[in-house]
MOPAC internal coordinates of N, CA, C and O (Angstrom, degrees):
PM7 1SCF
backbone

  N    0.0000 0     0.00 0     0.00 0    0    0    0
  C    1.4308 1     0.00 0     0.00 0    1    0    0
  C    1.5318 1   108.61 1     0.00 0    2    1    0
  O    1.2310 1   120.80 1   -38.78 1    3    2    1
  N    1.3189 1   116.07 1   141.22 1    3    2    1
  C    1.4583 1   121.81 1   177.68 1    5    3    2
  C    1.5271 1   109.15 1  -116.02 1    6    5    3
  O    1.2310 1   121.13 1   -42.78 1    7    6    5
  N    1.3249 1   115.44 1   137.22 1    7    6    5
  C    1.4628 1   121.75 1   179.17 1    9    7    6
  C    1.5228 1   108.72 1  -130.35 1   10    9    7
  O    1.2310 1   120.53 1   -53.95 1   11   10    9
  N    1.3304 1   116.60 1   126.05 1   11   10    9
  C    1.4607 1   121.08 1   176.64 1   13   11   10
  C    1.5298 1   108.30 1   -88.99 1   14   13   11
  O    1.2310 1   121.21 1   -48.91 1   15   14   13
  N    1.3196 1   115.29 1   131.09 1   15   14   13
  C    1.4695 1   122.37 1   179.83 1   17   15   14
  C    1.5185 1   107.36 1  -113.53 1   18   17   15
  O    1.2310 1   120.69 1   -50.78 1   19   18   17
  N    1.3238 1   116.29 1   129.22 1   19   18   17
  C    1.4625 1   121.59 1   179.92 1   21   19   18
  C    1.5244 1   109.28 1  -122.76 1   22   21   19
  O    1.2310 1   120.42 1   -51.34 1   23   22   21
  N    1.3289 1   116.80 1   128.66 1   23   22   21
  C    1.4694 1   121.30 1   176.87 1   25   23   22
  C    1.5267 1   108.30 1   -75.03 1   26   25   23
  O    1.2310 1   120.88 1   -58.31 1   27   26   25
  N    1.3174 1   115.92 1   121.69 1   27   26   25
  C    1.4623 1   119.36 1   179.21 1   29   27   26
  C    1.5296 1   112.22 1  -104.65 1   30   29   27
  O    1.2310 1   121.07 1   165.56 1   31   30   29
  N    1.3447 1   115.55 1   -14.44 1   31   30   29
  C    1.4624 1   119.32 1  -179.02 1   33   31   30
  C    1.5196 1   108.61 1  -166.01 1   34   33   31
  O    1.2310 1   120.69 1   -30.38 1   35   34   33
  N    1.3259 1   116.28 1   149.62 1   35   34   33
  C    1.4633 1   120.87 1   172.79 1   37   35   34
  C    1.5164 1   107.03 1  -116.06 1   38   37   35
  O    1.2310 1   120.76 1   -53.74 1   39   38   37
  N    1.3151 1   116.15 1   126.26 1   39   38   37
  C    1.4569 1   121.28 1   179.23 1   41   39   38
  C    1.5196 1   109.46 1  -121.41 1   42   41   39
  O    1.2310 1   120.93 1   -25.70 1   43   42   41
  N    1.3138 1   115.82 1   154.30 1   43   42   41
  C    1.4591 1   121.83 1   178.93 1   45   43   42
  C    1.5259 1   107.83 1  -131.81 1   46   45   43
  O    1.2310 1   120.83 1   -52.38 1   47   46   45
  N    1.3205 1   116.03 1   127.62 1   47   46   45
  C    1.4584 1   122.25 1   179.47 1   49   47   46
  C    1.5257 1   108.37 1  -121.86 1   50   49   47
  O    1.2310 1   120.17 1   -93.60 1   51   50   49
  N    1.3446 1   117.29 1    86.40 1   51   50   49
  C    1.4662 1   120.38 1  -176.17 1   53   51   50
  C    1.5292 1   113.84 1   -55.21 1   54   53   51
  O    1.2310 1   119.84 1   144.10 1   55   54   53
  N    1.3341 1   117.91 1   -35.90 1   55   54   53
  C    1.4581 1   120.01 1  -179.28 1   57   55   54
  C    1.5287 1   111.55 1   -66.20 1   58   57   55
  O    1.2310 1   120.11 1   139.34 1   59   58   57
  N    1.3194 1   117.39 1   -40.66 1   59   58   57
  C    1.4630 1   120.33 1   178.35 1   61   59   58
  C    1.5248 1   111.44 1   -73.19 1   62   61   59
  O    1.2310 1   120.62 1   144.23 1   63   62   61
  N    1.3422 1   116.42 1   -35.77 1   63   62   61
  C    1.4624 1   119.90 1   177.37 1   65   63   62
  C    1.5233 1   109.99 1   -60.86 1   66   65   63
  O    1.2310 1   120.52 1   135.78 1   67   66   65
  N    1.3245 1   116.62 1   -44.22 1   67   66   65
  C    1.4650 1   120.71 1  -179.24 1   69   67   66
  C    1.5265 1   111.29 1   -64.48 1   70   69   67
  O    1.2310 1   120.97 1   145.42 1   71   70   69
  N    1.3249 1   115.75 1   -34.58 1   71   70   69
  C    1.4580 1   119.84 1  -175.96 1   73   71   70
  C    1.5320 1   113.16 1   -81.20 1   74   73   71
  O    1.2310 1   120.06 1   141.55 1   75   74   73
  N    1.3407 1   117.48 1   -38.45 1   75   74   73
  C    1.4602 1   119.86 1  -170.79 1   77   75   74
  C    1.5225 1   116.38 1  -115.67 1   78   77   75
  O    1.2310 1   118.87 1   164.49 1   79   78   77
  N    1.3062 1   119.76 1   -15.51 1   79   78   77
  C    1.4602 1   120.96 1  -173.37 1   81   79   78
  C    1.5255 1   113.39 1  -104.76 1   82   81   79
  O    1.2310 1   118.77 1  -171.32 1   83   82   81
  N    1.2595 1   119.95 1     8.68 1   83   82   81
  C    1.4738 1   127.56 1   174.88 1   85   83   82
  C    1.5075 1   115.02 1    65.18 1   86   85   83
  O    1.2310 1   116.01 1  -128.35 1   87   86   85
  N    1.2029 1   125.18 1    51.65 1   87   86   85
  C    1.4732 1   127.50 1   -85.26 1   89   87   86
  C    1.5323 1   111.15 1   -60.93 1   90   89   87
  O    1.2310 1   120.88 1   -30.47 1   91   90   89
  N    1.3093 1   115.93 1   149.53 1   91   90   89
  C    1.4620 1   120.19 1   177.37 1   93   91   90
  C    1.5283 1   108.77 1   -90.32 1   94   93   91
  O    1.2310 1   120.67 1   -26.29 1   95   94   93
  N    1.3111 1   116.32 1   153.71 1   95   94   93
  C    1.4642 1   120.23 1  -177.15 1   97   95   94
  C    1.5150 1   112.96 1   -86.96 1   98   97   95
  O    1.2310 1   119.66 1   155.55 1   99   98   97
  N    1.3163 1   118.26 1   -24.45 1   99   98   97
  C    1.4573 1   120.60 1  -179.22 1  101   99   98
  C    1.5239 1   109.93 1  -145.87 1  102  101   99
  O    1.2310 1   121.19 1   -21.41 1  103  102  101
  N    1.3107 1   115.33 1   158.59 1  103  102  101
  C    1.4590 1   120.48 1   179.36 1  105  103  102
  C    1.5212 1   110.03 1   -84.70 1  106  105  103
  O    1.2310 1   120.75 1    -5.34 1  107  106  105
  N    1.2972 1   116.17 1   174.66 1  107  106  105
  C    1.4666 1   121.46 1   177.00 1  109  107  106
  C    1.5192 1   109.69 1   -62.90 1  110  109  107
  O    1.2310 1   121.01 1   -26.85 1  111  110  109
  N    1.3087 1   115.67 1   153.15 1  111  110  109
  C    1.4576 1   120.69 1   177.52 1  113  111  110
  C    1.5246 1   111.35 1   -84.91 1  114  113  111
  O    1.2310 1   120.24 1  -121.50 1  115  114  113
  N    1.3167 1   117.14 1    58.50 1  115  114  113
  C    1.4600 1   122.51 1  -179.82 1  117  115  114
  C    1.5222 1   108.46 1   -96.38 1  118  117  115
  O    1.2310 1   120.84 1   -44.26 1  119  118  117
  N    1.3214 1   115.99 1   135.74 1  119  118  117
  C    1.4612 1   119.83 1   177.15 1  121  119  118
  C    1.5209 1   109.73 1  -118.70 1  122  121  119
  O    1.2310 1   121.04 1   -28.49 1  123  122  121
  N    1.3225 1   115.61 1   151.51 1  123  122  121
  C    1.4566 1   121.27 1   178.28 1  125  123  122
  C    1.5180 1   110.18 1   -55.65 1  126  125  123
  O    1.2310 1   120.46 1   -47.96 1  127  126  125
  N    1.3279 1   116.73 1   132.04 1  127  126  125
  C    1.4488 1   121.78 1   178.76 1  129  127  126
  C    1.5261 1   114.25 1    89.70 1  130  129  127
  O    1.2310 1   119.90 1   169.26 1  131  130  129
  N    1.3214 1   117.80 1   -10.74 1  131  130  129
  C    1.4632 1   120.80 1   179.40 1  133  131  130
  C    1.5324 1   108.82 1   -63.83 1  134  133  131
  O    1.2310 1   120.47 1   -37.17 1  135  134  133
  N    1.3341 1   116.70 1   142.83 1  135  134  133
  C    1.4590 1   120.81 1  -177.19 1  137  135  134
  C    1.5211 1   111.98 1  -128.19 1  138  137  135
  O    1.2310 1   121.70 1   -28.93 1  139  138  137
  N    1.3299 1   114.34 1   151.07 1  139  138  137
  C    1.4580 1   123.16 1   175.86 1  141  139  138
  C    1.5189 1   107.72 1  -136.50 1  142  141  139
  O    1.2310 1   120.51 1   -17.17 1  143  142  141
  N    1.3151 1   116.62 1   162.83 1  143  142  141
  C    1.4531 1   122.08 1   176.70 1  145  143  142
  C    1.5214 1   108.42 1  -123.09 1  146  145  143
  O    1.2310 1   120.94 1   -62.29 1  147  146  145
  N    1.3320 1   115.80 1   117.71 1  147  146  145
  C    1.4581 1   121.34 1   176.79 1  149  147  146
  C    1.5230 1   107.82 1   -95.43 1  150  149  147
  O    1.2310 1   120.95 1   -50.79 1  151  150  149
  N    1.3227 1   115.78 1   129.21 1  151  150  149
  C    1.4599 1   121.26 1   179.34 1  153  151  150
  C    1.5245 1   108.47 1  -112.53 1  154  153  151
  O    1.2310 1   120.83 1   -55.71 1  155  154  153
  N    1.3134 1   116.02 1   124.29 1  155  154  153
  C    1.4704 1   122.68 1   179.30 1  157  155  154
  C    1.5234 1   112.89 1    56.58 1  158  157  155
  O    1.2310 1   120.10 1  -143.78 1  159  158  157
  N    1.3252 1   117.41 1    36.22 1  159  158  157
  C    1.4611 1   122.37 1   175.56 1  161  159  158
  C    1.5084 1   115.48 1    73.77 1  162  161  159
  O    1.2310 1   120.15 1  -164.37 1  163  162  161
  N    1.3307 1   117.33 1    15.63 1  163  162  161
  C    1.4636 1   121.11 1  -179.66 1  165  163  162
  C    1.5255 1   110.69 1   -94.47 1  166  165  163
  O    1.2310 1   121.24 1   -28.73 1  167  166  165
  N    1.3342 1   115.23 1   151.27 1  167  166  165
  C    1.4595 1   120.50 1   178.54 1  169  167  166
  C    1.5269 1   109.13 1   -60.69 1  170  169  167
  O    1.2310 1   120.48 1   -51.88 1  171  170  169
  N    1.3212 1   116.68 1   128.12 1  171  170  169
  C    1.4579 1   119.67 1   179.71 1  173  171  170
  C    1.5254 1   112.02 1   -65.91 1  174  173  171
  O    1.2310 1   120.76 1   -35.41 1  175  174  173
  N    1.3126 1   116.15 1   144.59 1  175  174  173
  C    1.4524 1   121.45 1   177.01 1  177  175  174
  C    1.5267 1   109.32 1   -61.48 1  178  177  175
  O    1.2310 1   120.52 1   -45.60 1  179  178  177
  N    1.3189 1   116.62 1   134.40 1  179  178  177
  C    1.4489 1   121.02 1   178.28 1  181  179  178
  C    1.5155 1   114.78 1    88.02 1  182  181  179
  O    1.2310 1   120.13 1   174.52 1  183  182  181
  N    1.3226 1   117.36 1    -5.48 1  183  182  181
  C    1.4714 1   120.35 1   177.76 1  185  183  182
  C    1.5193 1   109.48 1   -90.47 1  186  185  183
  O    1.2310 1   120.94 1   -50.71 1  187  186  185
  N    1.3148 1   115.80 1   129.29 1  187  186  185
  C    1.4567 1   123.38 1   179.91 1  189  187  186
  C    1.5391 1   110.35 1   -58.07 1  190  189  187
  O    1.2310 1   119.60 1   -45.05 1  191  190  189
  N    1.3421 1   118.38 1   134.95 1  191  190  189
  C    1.4621 1   120.61 1   179.84 1  193  191  190
  C    1.5288 1   113.30 1   -56.74 1  194  193  191
  O    1.2310 1   119.75 1   144.33 1  195  194  193
  N    1.3345 1   118.08 1   -35.67 1  195  194  193
  C    1.4741 1   119.59 1   178.89 1  197  195  194
  C    1.5254 1   111.02 1   -66.65 1  198  197  195
  O    1.2310 1   120.14 1   142.45 1  199  198  197
  N    1.3255 1   117.35 1   -37.55 1  199  198  197
  C    1.4588 1   120.65 1   177.62 1  201  199  198
  C    1.5235 1   110.40 1   -67.71 1  202  201  199
  O    1.2310 1   120.38 1   141.70 1  203  202  201
  N    1.3190 1   116.87 1   -38.30 1  203  202  201
  C    1.4632 1   121.17 1   179.41 1  205  203  202
  C    1.5116 1   110.13 1   -65.46 1  206  205  203
  O    1.2310 1   120.14 1   140.98 1  207  206  205
  N    1.3183 1   117.34 1   -39.02 1  207  206  205
  C    1.4725 1   120.94 1  -179.52 1  209  207  206
  C    1.5026 1   110.29 1   -63.94 1  210  209  207
  O    1.2310 1   120.10 1   180.00 1  211  210  209

């Protein structure tokens, strides 16, 4: 099965980043309208692991 994923918004939650991300210095490089294709429920190539989560 193939699923197209489209970024509709980028959000940043500094409080959650500090608590759960050990903290990271920057967010994923996702832009509005960017698309990926997931095949068989696998993380698409080039998609940031935090965005996939």
